[in-house]
N, C-alpha and C positions, 0 to 999 in steps of 0.2 A: 504493500499499499504506499503511495507516495507521500512524502512529508509536505508540509505547508512550503518550506524552503524550495523543495524541488518544484512544486507547482508555480512558485514565483519565477523562478529560472525559466522554466517552460514558457511562461507567458512574455517574457522578454525576447525569446527566439523566434525567428520568422517562421510563419507557418508553412510556407512552401518555398521551394528553391527559385520559383519563378518570380517571387514577389520583388526581390531586390533588383533584378534587371529592369523590371517593369517600372518601378520606382525611379531608377536612374534615368531611363529614357524619358519619363514624364518630366524629371527636372531639367534635363538637357533641352527638351522642347520649350520649356517655360523660359530658360535662359536665352535661347535663340529668339524667341518671340520679343523679350525685353530688349535685345540688342537691334533688332530690326525696327521695333517701335521708336527706340531712342534715336536711331538713324533717321528715320522718317521725320520726327520732331526737329532734329537739328537741320535737317534740309528745309523744312518749310518755315523755320523760324525767321530766318532773313527776310524773305518777301513778306512775311505776316508782320513783322517788326516795322518793316518800311510802311506798309499799308497803314498800320496802327498810328505811326507817327503822323502820317500825312493826314489822316482823318482827325486826330485829337490835338495835334500840335505838340504832342509829347516829345521833349528833347529838343524843342526850338525849330521843328520842321514847319516850313510855311505851307500855306495853301496856294492853289492856282485858281484865278478867277478868269472867266471868259470875256469880260469887259468891266467897265467903270462901275462903281458903286451907285445905286439908285437914291442913296441917303447920304447926305454931308451934313455933318454936325457943327455947330459953333465951336465946340470944343477942340482944342489942339492938343497934338502930341508931338514930341521930338524923335527924330529917327537919326541914329547915328551909323556910320558905315566904316567897316574894317575889312582889311585884305590881307592875306598871307599867302605863302607858297609852301607846298611839301618840300622835304629835305632836299631832294634830287631835281626840282624843278628849276630850270634855268632862266626862265622869264624873270622880268621885274613886273610887279602888279600892285596897284594902290588905287584907293577911292579918289575921285576928283573933287569930292566934297567931304568934309568931315562930318557935317551934321546939317540938317534941315528940319524946319517945323511946319507940319501940315495940319490941316483940319481933319479929324477923324472921319473917313469916308471919302476924301478928296484924293484925286490921283496924283502922285508924286513921280517924278523922273529924276533919276541919278545916274552918274556915269563913273565907270571905273576905267583905268588905263592900263593896258598890258604892252609889253614890249620884249621882243625876242633879240638879244644882243648877240646870238650865236651865229655861225655860219651854216647852220642846218635847219630846216623847217622843223617845228615842234608842235605837237597836237596836245591840248589841254582840255580837262574837264574840271569844272568847278563843283565842289560841294559847299553846302551852306547851312547856317542855322540861324535862329533869332533868340536873343536873350532880352528879357528874362523869358523862360521857357514857357510859362504860362501864357504869353502873348503871341507864341508861335501860331496857334490855330486861327488867330484874327489877323495876320499879317498875310495879305493876299498879292500875290504877283501876277500881272497881266502879261507882260513880256519880260524875258530875261536871257542873258547870254548863257546861263547856266543850265538851260533847258536843252542845249545842243553842245557838242564837242566843239572846240576852237582850234583852228591851225593858223599859225603865225609864220610867215616866210622869214628867212634870215635878215635881220634888221628892221623887221616891220613893227610898227607901233600902231595901235588901235585904240578907239575909245568904244567902250561897251556899255550899252544902256540897260537899265532895269526900270520898268514902270510897275507902280504898286500902289495899293491903299490899305488902310486900316480899317478892318471891318467895325461898322458902329455897334455891333453887338457886343464889342469888348466892353462897352460901359455897362452892360448888365451882368457880366461874368463875376462871380463871387470873389476870385482872386486877381483876375487880370484887369478889372476895373480900376485898379490902385496904380497901373502902370502909367508912368509919365514920360519915359524915354525907352525907346526899343533900339536895340543894336543888331544891325544886320551885318553877319560876317560871311566872308567866302574864302575859301582855300582852293588853290589850283594846284592840280596834280597832273604829271605827264601820263600820257596814254599813248598807244600805238597809233601811227599814222593810218588815216584811212588808206585803202589800197591803192587808189589812183594817186594820191599824194606820195606814197611810199614808192611807187614805181617811178614817178618823176624823180624824186630824190635819188633813187638808185641810178637812173639814166645819167643825171647829173654828176654823180659821184664817178661813174664808169668813164664819162668823157674827160672829166679832170684827170683820171688816172692813165687814160691812153695818151693824152696830150703831155 
């Protein structure tokens, strides 16, 4: 007759030989499922975060408007402008005005200047944000050089416009209504030349080499 200790030992032992491999397969499948899910979330997080920022203004991302505001308030707000370059970008880049004061809802026009001092064409793309962050969702751009890539030829200097307005709804927002000054910042970084421009640059380089 089995003792109580023997019964307890028997309860801890697997009931069948097939249970352990089955359990291991289940664990492996669960781990694979977790890895696949995490990979899918990581892949989707970048476009989702970008969409979230553009819709909410989170992180200082601005909005894009199809035209001027229908409402212009008597209340004014100051807009400051800032420009910088990524570490490896060879351009010079700066705002052509430091600050302007506009009525809320009024369309403003500002300019930035870019210059390529090198002997080669360089393509650039501007990233941007607005501070304070809570004002980002109310800063609406109508046209902006940041919407497309820019290519400057050797020695070329250009003035690049941005048209914008501050959405009148900012005065009704719990946090953003206390904003009196908005700073619009751009950072230019180098990107690959478009195929046509790259081909022309290669032809020019080949011609110089042959000569």
